[in-house]
N, C-alpha and C positions, 0 to 999 in steps of 0.2 A: 496704615504707615507705622512704620518702626520708632518707636519711643529712646529719644537718647536723653537719659536723664544726666542732670548736671554733679546733683551731688543724694543720694539717697537718702531717705529721712534716719538711715541709722549714723549715717556719717555724719550727719547736719546733729543729731542729739548728741554723739559721740564728743565731737568740737565743744557744742553744751557745755555737756558734764565735765569737759577737762578744764575749762575757762572758768567754772563755778568753784571747781575743785582747789583752784589758783587763786582764788580772791577769799579775802581773809570776810569773816561775816562776826558781826556783836554775838555776845554770849548774854544769853539770858540766865540770870539767877533760879537755881532749883525751887525755887518757891513760884518764881513766875509760869515756870513750867507746870510744876504740879496744878496752879491753878489754873491755867489752860487746859489741861485735861478737864480737870474736874467741871470747872465752868461747863464745856462739851458733854460730859456724862449728865449732867443736872438739865439742862436744855434739853435735851434731847430721851432722855428717861422714860419718858410717859406718850410718846409718839407712837402712831396705829396703822401709819402706813405703811402698805408692801404685801407680800403674803410671802410664806415659805413656799419655795422650791417644788413641787409636786409633780412631776416627771418621776422622779426616785424615789419607791413609797418611804424609802427608810428617813427622806431628809424633811418629808411633809410632817414626820413624828415631833420635830427637834421642839424643844420650847420658845416658840417666838420672843415670847422674854426675856429670853437672855441677851445681855450686850455689855460689854467688858470693853473697856480704851487700853492699851500699853502705848507706852515709849520708851524704846532707849537710846540712851545716848549713844556717840561713838567711844567716851570715855567710859562706858560701864555704868553708867544711871539710869535706873528703872523706876517709872513714874507710873501710875495707873488709876482707875477709877474703876467701880463698876466690877462686873464677874470675870475675873482673867485667868481662872483656874478651871473651868468645865470647858470641857473640848467636843471640839466638832470634826467633822473633815474637812481636811484642807480642800479640796476640790479640785481648782483650775491653776489656784496660787501655787500649787505641787509643778505647774508647765514650766515657769521660770524656772526653778533647781534644775530639772531635768534638761532643760537649754543650758544650765550653768555648767551641767557634768561633761554635754556632750563637748561643749567649747574648752575644757577644763583634759580633754583625754585627748582631743581632735583639732585642737586649736581655733580660733577665730573665724575663721575665713570657711567650718566646715559648716554654718546654718546657711549664711546665705548661699553657697552653692550649691549646696543641698536641697532646701526647704524656701529660703526666702525671707525677707524680715521687713514686706511692707503688707500696711493694713489692707486686706479685701474688700471692706467699704460692704461687708454680708455676715450674717448669721455667722455666730463661733461654730458651730456642725454645718455651716453649707454645704454643700454634696455639689451645687452650682457653681461655688469658687475653685474647685478642684478641676471641674471642666477647664472655667477658666484661665485656670494655672496652665495648666496642659499646652495649650494652645497662646498663652499670649507670646509677644514677640520681643519684649524687652526682659523676660527671664518669668521665672516663679511667682505668681501676685499673691502671696500665702506665708507666714510665719508660725514657728511654736508656740502662741499664746492664742491658736485655734485648733480646735480637733486634730484636722486633718495632717496640720503641721505640728499638734503636739505628737498625737501617737508615732510620723515617723521619724521625732525625737527621737520616743523610747527606742523606739527599732535600731537607732545607732548606738547606742551602749554597749560599750562593749563587756564581755563576758561568754563563757563556754554554754553555761547552761543559761535556763531561766533561773536558778536559783542562786547561779553564781551573778548575775545582773541583778534583780531584783533584794539581794542582800548586800550590794555594791550601792544602789541607789537608795535601802534605806539610811547605809551608814550617814552617806551625804546628806539628804535632810536633816540625819538627828546631829550634825557638826554644824549645818547653819543652827538648828537649835537651842546647840548646848546641853542638851539631855536625848537619849534615847526615845525616837519616838515609835509610835506602833499604829496595826492597822484595827480602824473600826470593821471587827469581821461583820456585821448586819449591813455596813452602807453597802460594803466590798459583795457579797451576796447579791442585795436590795440593785446595784448596780449593774455587777455581770448577769444578772436573769433578764434585763432590762435593756441592754448595750447595744440589741439590734443595727440601731444607724450606726452608730462606730462601730460596729465590724464590718460595715459595708463599708463605710467608709474606710478601714483598713485596709480591706481587697482592693478597693479602687487606686487609692495609692500606692496600691504592689504594681498593680496593673500596668500603671503609669509608669512604672519605674522610680516611686518615690524610694518606697521601702522595698529594699533588698531582701530581707530576711523574709521569717514567717510571720505573715502579718494578723493573725490570730494570738501567737502569744506577743506580739507587740502590745492590742488591743488589751490583753487580759492584763498584760503589767503597767498597764495605762492606766486599764479601770480602780489595780490594789493602789496603784499610788495616791489619784484621787481620795482615796480611803483612809489615808492615813489620819490618823487624830490629832489634834494641833489645838489648843488655846491661847489667846488673845497674848502672852507674853512670848508664846514659842515665836510664834509668826511675829511677832515685833523685834525680836531677838534676832530672828533670820533675815527682816529686811534691814534689821541696824548694821548687819553684817555685812550689807551693798553699800551701805551709807559708809561702809567701814573698811574701804578699799578691801571688801573678799574676807577681810579679818573678823571672829567672831569678838565683837570685844567686852564678853563675859565668860569667855574660856580663855581668850588668846592663841585660839588657832587658828590660823590663814586658809580656809577655808578654795576658797579661789584665788588664780594670780590678780593681781589689783591692774593689770592691763585688759581681764579679761570683763573688768566692771562693768564700763562706758558701755559695750554692746548689749550687755542683757539688762542696762537702762533705758536703754533708746528703744529695743523692740517695747518694752514695757510703757510707753508713751507711745508709740503708736497701735498698740493694742490689747492695751490693760484691762479697759475697763467695757470689752465688747463694742459696739456698736456705739457707743456713747465714752469711749478716750479722746477724740477731741474736746468734747466739752470738758471733761474732769482735769484734762492739761488744761484748755482755757480759761480755767478757774483758779488750777492749783499749781501750774507749774509741776507737779511732783511726778516721777516714774511711781508707777499702781499697777498693782494689779487685782481683781477680785476672785471671788469663787462664790459659785452659788450653794457651796454650804452657809453662807452670811461671811464671811472674811472678806476684809481687804486688806492688804498692806500699801505704806506708801512711803518715799525713800526721800530723804532729804540730805544729798552728799554731803558728807564732810561731819552734818550736825547728829540725824538721828533717823532711824525706822518707827513706822508706828504701825501701829494694826488695831483694827475693832473689829468684835464680831458681833452680828445681828443675823439674824438667820430673814426677816420680811426681806422681800429682796423688790427690785423697781419691775419696769416691761423689760428693762434690757439686762436682767439678772442679775442687778448688783445691788448690795444692801445700802435702803434707803439714809437706816440711819450712821453708817458708817459715813457715807460719804459726807454725810453733811455735821457731823464731829469732824472729820480728819480736815476737812476746808474751814471747820471755825480754830482748831487747836495752830493751825497750819500760818489762818492768817494772823493770831494773836503771837505766835512766835518768829513773826517775819520771814517762813520756813520758805519761800518761793524762788526757785534759783535763779530766776528769769528775771525778777526785781532787783533793780539799782535804785540809790540816794543820788539825786545830783550833787555835786560837788560847788 
């Protein structure tokens, strides 16, 4: 039986974000913000839960004790605790910003028409989800934050050559971070040597008509984008740029159009933390994205972006410390966009 959706999750979340941006929130003092960040760091610095991702050999070798928190407000103030300078690979957090570039180049409708914006309800690298997307009556049940949709999004980037596409994408990431970013060559090689499943996904997406260009080029660029090095401050600045309507609060550069931000945040809500996206949103109300390198970014629209790096992951592939720390900080700063105070 054909499903007749009343409102897609994208539309619902976009409306919610628009409403949040229109409602002024109580401002915290710098002392209150730093206190919340420092308290979360101290509370979880000795936590030993989780384990590094090991299906990519280079990630298994990252120091599991690495732990840093950075918060950047929309007026450009930076708050931090722990190690915010050591770099790790961005991994799946990159998917948000590749999606952003596709939307900037082709318009807001390009993603839902080509890939989709619904949660798959399956693992991030599920091949079954691709099969179901092909057969779905109500449209493609997939999104740019799982591997099939992410590889497809990468294939949609404009450029005459691989080099031109890659340079444009890396520059775009760098504009969000507020400094030039670079690739971790060791991680890129390690992932390229072990990405046979993603290659298969790329070919399958090509066979089903999602990818129009060379699927191996798309998979290779996708693998390289996941290998970009970032630290906690970089990630927090990238998140803060989304919180600030697409404008980097540290450099003042308008990286993407303000009207394109709600769509990005909506997909982060529905699919940002893999299988546990619903649980995360239930606890925090914050659009977020995780990566198996140990990072998580979260966005409190109109307030701040926050990032935590801590490599040990839970069974769903999300940093254990990062989830706990961001939740505590969000609660302390009353940052949940869904929360309201009775009058």
